[in-house]
C-alpha positions as CSV (number, residue, x, y, z in Angstrom):
1,M,26.8,-11.2,8.1
2,T,29.5,-9.5,10.2
3,T,30.8,-6.0,10.1
4,T,34.3,-5.6,8.8
5,E,36.7,-3.8,11.1
6,G,37.6,-0.3,10.0
7,V,34.3,0.4,8.1
8,D,32.4,3.3,9.5
9,N,29.3,4.6,7.6
10,G,27.8,5.9,10.9
11,V,25.3,3.1,11.4
12,N,25.2,1.1,14.6
13,V,24.5,-2.3,13.0
14,Q,24.9,-4.2,16.2
15,A,22.1,-2.2,17.8
16,L,19.9,-3.0,14.8
17,L,20.7,-6.7,14.9
18,D,20.1,-6.8,18.7
19,A,16.7,-5.1,18.2
20,R,15.8,-7.5,15.5
21,E,16.6,-10.5,17.8
22,A,14.8,-8.9,20.8
23,L,11.6,-8.2,18.8
24,K,11.4,-11.7,17.4
25,G,10.4,-12.8,20.9
26,A,8.2,-9.7,21.6
27,P,6.2,-8.9,18.5
28,E,3.8,-6.6,20.5
29,A,6.8,-4.2,21.2
30,A,7.4,-4.0,17.4
31,Q,4.0,-2.3,16.8
32,F,4.7,1.3,16.2
33,T,2.3,4.2,15.4
34,W,3.9,7.1,13.7
35,R,2.0,10.4,13.9
36,A,1.9,13.8,12.3
37,T,-0.4,16.8,12.7
38,T,-1.2,19.1,9.8
39,R,-2.7,22.5,10.1
40,W,-4.1,24.7,7.3
41,E,-2.4,28.1,7.0
42,K,-4.0,29.8,4.0
43,G,-4.8,28.8,0.5
44,V,-3.2,25.4,-0.1
45,H,-0.4,26.2,2.4
46,T,-0.1,23.8,5.4
47,T,2.3,23.1,8.2
48,T,2.8,19.6,9.5
49,T,4.5,18.9,12.8
50,V,6.0,15.6,14.0
51,K,7.0,15.2,17.6
52,D,5.8,11.9,19.2
53,F,5.1,8.3,18.3
54,A,4.3,5.1,20.0
55,G,6.5,2.0,20.0
56,L,8.3,-0.5,22.2
57,G,5.1,-0.6,24.3
58,A,5.2,3.1,25.3
59,E,4.8,6.6,24.1
60,Q,8.0,8.0,22.6
61,N,9.3,11.5,21.6
62,H,11.7,12.6,19.0
63,K,14.6,14.8,20.4
64,A,12.9,17.8,18.8
65,E,9.7,18.6,17.0
66,S,10.1,18.9,13.2
67,A,7.9,21.1,11.0
68,F,7.2,20.6,7.3
69,T,5.7,23.3,5.2
70,A,3.8,22.3,2.1
71,D,2.2,24.5,-0.6
72,H,1.9,24.5,-4.4
73,P,4.1,26.4,-6.8
74,E,3.1,29.8,-8.3
75,V,2.2,28.0,-11.6
76,F,-0.7,26.4,-9.6
77,A,-1.8,29.9,-8.5
78,A,-0.4,29.4,-5.1
79,E,2.3,31.2,-3.0
80,D,5.0,28.4,-3.2
81,N,5.7,28.5,0.6
82,G,7.1,24.9,0.4
83,I,7.3,21.8,-1.6
84,T,4.1,20.0,-2.7
85,P,2.7,17.1,-0.7
86,I,3.4,14.7,-3.5
87,E,7.1,15.9,-3.5
88,Y,7.2,14.9,0.2
89,L,6.5,11.4,-1.0
90,L,9.7,11.5,-3.1
91,V,11.6,12.8,-0.1
92,G,10.4,9.9,2.1
93,L,11.2,7.3,-0.5
94,G,14.7,8.7,-1.3
95,S,15.5,9.1,2.4
96,C,14.4,5.6,3.3
97,L,16.2,3.9,0.5
98,T,19.4,5.9,1.0
99,A,19.4,5.2,4.8
100,G,18.9,1.5,3.9
101,V,21.9,1.5,1.6
102,A,24.1,2.9,4.4
103,S,22.8,0.4,6.9
104,V,23.3,-2.6,4.6
105,A,26.7,-1.4,3.6
106,Q,27.8,-1.1,7.2
107,N,26.5,-4.6,7.9
108,R,28.3,-6.0,4.9
109,G,31.6,-4.3,5.7
110,I,31.5,-1.9,2.7
111,Q,32.9,1.5,3.2
112,L,30.8,4.2,1.5
113,R,32.4,7.4,0.2
114,S,29.2,8.9,-1.1
115,V,25.6,7.9,-1.9
116,E,23.2,10.0,-4.0
117,A,19.7,9.1,-5.0
118,T,17.8,11.0,-7.7
119,I,14.1,10.4,-7.4
120,A,11.6,11.5,-10.1
121,G,7.9,11.1,-10.3
122,A,5.9,11.3,-13.5
123,H,2.6,13.0,-12.7
124,D,-0.3,13.9,-15.0
125,I,-2.0,16.6,-13.0
126,R,-5.2,16.5,-15.1
127,G,-6.5,13.9,-12.5
128,I,-6.1,16.1,-9.4
129,L,-7.6,19.1,-11.4
130,G,-10.6,17.1,-12.4
131,A,-9.9,17.7,-16.1
132,D,-9.9,14.0,-17.0
133,S,-11.6,11.5,-14.8
134,D,-9.7,8.7,-16.5
135,V,-6.3,10.1,-15.2
136,R,-5.3,8.9,-11.7
137,N,-4.5,11.6,-9.1
138,G,-1.1,10.2,-8.1
139,Y,2.1,9.4,-9.8
140,N,2.1,7.3,-13.0
141,A,5.7,6.2,-12.3
142,I,8.6,6.9,-10.0
143,T,12.2,6.2,-10.8
144,V,15.1,6.1,-8.3
145,S,18.6,6.3,-9.6
146,F,21.6,5.8,-7.3
147,K,25.2,7.0,-7.6
148,V,27.2,5.1,-5.1
149,D,30.9,5.5,-4.6
150,A,32.2,2.7,-2.3
151,D,34.9,0.2,-1.8
152,A,32.9,-2.4,-3.6
153,S,32.2,-3.9,-7.0
154,R,29.2,-2.8,-9.1
155,E,27.5,-6.1,-8.3
156,D,28.0,-5.5,-4.5
157,I,26.6,-2.0,-4.9
158,E,23.6,-3.3,-6.8
159,A,23.0,-5.8,-4.0
160,L,23.1,-3.0,-1.4
161,V,20.4,-1.1,-3.3
162,A,18.3,-4.3,-3.8
163,Q,18.5,-5.1,-0.1
164,S,17.6,-1.6,0.8
165,Q,14.6,-1.7,-1.5
166,K,13.6,-5.0,0.0
167,R,13.6,-3.6,3.6
168,S,12.3,-0.1,2.9
169,A,9.0,0.8,4.7
170,V,8.3,3.6,2.3
171,F,9.0,1.5,-0.8
172,D,6.6,-1.1,0.6
173,A,3.9,1.4,1.4
174,L,4.1,2.8,-2.2
175,T,4.2,-0.5,-4.0
176,N,1.7,-2.5,-1.9
177,P,-1.9,-1.6,-1.0
178,T,-2.1,0.1,2.4
179,D,-5.4,0.5,4.2
180,V,-6.0,4.3,4.6
181,S,-9.1,5.6,6.3
182,V,-10.2,9.2,6.4
183,E,-12.8,10.4,8.9
184,V,-14.1,13.6,10.5
185,V,-14.0,13.6,14.3
């Protein structure tokens, strides 16, 4: 796939393709560890910071530390200092899929004018409240709806979204079992 001249969605596809080729011969460099540190504030209010990660065989840093505040809404008897942790899951999924659409569009020579994803998660909170042990704690279902305005047919746009879904790390983590361990140190 080659990039069509004159298309600019702000994605450096050549750098991504070069990285893909380089990492084929150096799989150890492709092993990344993403990190976040969460601190309790008060009640169910927390602040999570993200600054550094490991990858390409070395410690790395973002340009700036990012902070994410989480809380629960007042209807949960909380102070509503931020979105809920389960809403952050929707943020991650929407961000990952939308970035993927832009990357795939750039690679396929499709000029985007706008991309909007609406993500909704159906959640029965009786599980997390312990009101019904047969109800799971997490989402029952998540839907993602895209509105894409681009110089492309509907079929081409559907293919962009499908390829983004296929390559999305967040979609994969949500739809396939991921080993998670929790420990006290």
